[in-house]
Structure formats: structure tokens, C-alpha cells
C-alpha positions in Angstrom: -99.2 2.8 0.4 -100.4 4.4 4.1 -101.5 7.8 4.5 -102.3 9.2 8.1 -103.3 12.5 8.9 -103.4 14.4 12.6 -104.7 17.7 12.6 -104.6 19.7 15.6 -105.6 23.7 15.6 -103.9 25.1 12.7 -101.4 22.7 11.7 -101.6 19.3 9.8 -99.1 16.2 10.1 -99.5 13.7 7.3 -97.3 11.0 7.2 -96.8 8.8 3.9 -95.6 5.6 3.8 -94.9 3.2 0.3 -94.6 4.7 -2.7 -96.9 7.2 -4.3 -97.3 6.0 -8.0 -100.1 6.6 -10.8 -102.0 3.6 -9.4 -102.8 5.4 -6.0 -102.2 9.0 -6.5 -105.7 9.6 -6.2 -105.6 8.6 -2.3 -102.9 10.8 -1.7 -105.3 13.7 -3.6 -108.0 12.6 -1.4 -105.7 13.1 1.8 -104.4 16.5 0.4 -108.4 17.5 -0.1 -108.6 16.7 3.8 -106.7 19.5 4.6 -107.5 21.9 2.5 -111.0 21.4 3.4 -109.7 21.5 7.4 -109.5 24.9 9.1 -105.3 24.0 9.2 -103.0 26.7 7.8 -99.8 24.6 7.9 -99.0 21.5 6.6 -95.9 19.4 7.8 -95.4 16.2 5.8 -93.4 13.5 7.0 -92.3 11.3 3.8 -89.4 9.6 5.8 -91.4 6.3 4.9 -92.3 7.4 1.2 -89.7 5.3 -1.2 -90.5 7.1 -4.5 -93.2 9.7 -5.4 -94.4 9.5 -9.4 -94.8 12.6 -11.7 -98.2 12.2 -11.2 -98.3 12.6 -7.0 -95.8 15.6 -8.0 -98.1 17.4 -9.8 -100.9 16.5 -7.0 -98.7 18.1 -4.5 -98.5 21.0 -6.8 -101.6 21.5 -7.1 -102.5 21.4 -3.4 -99.1 23.6 -2.7 -100.6 26.4 -5.1 -104.1 26.1 -3.9 -102.6 26.1 -0.2 -100.3 28.7 -0.7 -104.0 31.2 -1.8 -105.3 30.6 1.3 -101.9 31.9 2.9 -101.2 28.4 4.2 -97.5 26.8 4.5 -96.1 23.6 3.6 -92.9 21.9 5.0 -91.7 18.6 4.2 -90.1 17.9 7.8 -88.6 14.5 7.2 -87.9 12.7 3.9 -86.7 9.5 3.0 -83.2 9.8 0.7 -84.8 9.0 -2.6 -87.4 11.6 -2.3 -85.0 14.0 -1.1 -82.8 13.6 -4.2 -85.8 13.7 -6.3 -87.2 16.9 -5.0 -83.6 18.4 -5.3 -82.9 17.2 -8.8 -86.5 19.1 -10.1 -85.4 21.9 -8.1 -88.8 21.3 -5.9 -86.9 22.2 -2.8 -86.7 25.9 -4.1 -90.5 26.1 -3.6 -90.8 23.8 -0.5 -88.6 23.2 2.3 -87.7 20.0 2.7 -85.4 18.3 5.2 -84.0 14.7 5.2 
């Protein structure tokens, strides 16, 4: 898995390539913490290169979402792979976080 973050002003862009699994979810957590520690108030996630996300990865995202929203942040998934999009819609996470293909 490869994750890059680009923070410009109040917007952070995170790109994830590969699979977020139980083995590497801590890396995902570290990158989310970088966004929390920054001055960003908006996170745009590009998951078009993310082939799948484990339940642990989803849990890390939800904890981040709660913490980020508590400081009036906004999270949008601006691109996603079909597999991640299907996963998010199946578990109705798309009702909480905006997600686009």
C-alpha cells in the first residue's frame, strides 16, 4: 500500500494505492493523524487506486471522521475504485461520507 498526502491551505488531498488490510492499517492511521495534526479543515480522498479496505481500515476511517468532524472538518471521497464504492454503499457508509466513483 502507498499513501501520499498533499496539504495546501485548508485542504488535504490523500491518495491511497493498494489494499488497506489489517497488516498495514497502522500506516493508514498514521496518515490520517497527519491530517488531524495539520490546519486542514477538508480532506479529499482519492481511493481510485485502493482495491479493497478491511474492516480495520474502515474503523480507522470512522474514528478519524468523528475526530475531524468534531473540529468542523469535512471529508469527501472524490474518487474510488468500484470495489471500494460497492463496499461503502453496501455498509451504507456513503450516507455518512460523500463518495464518488
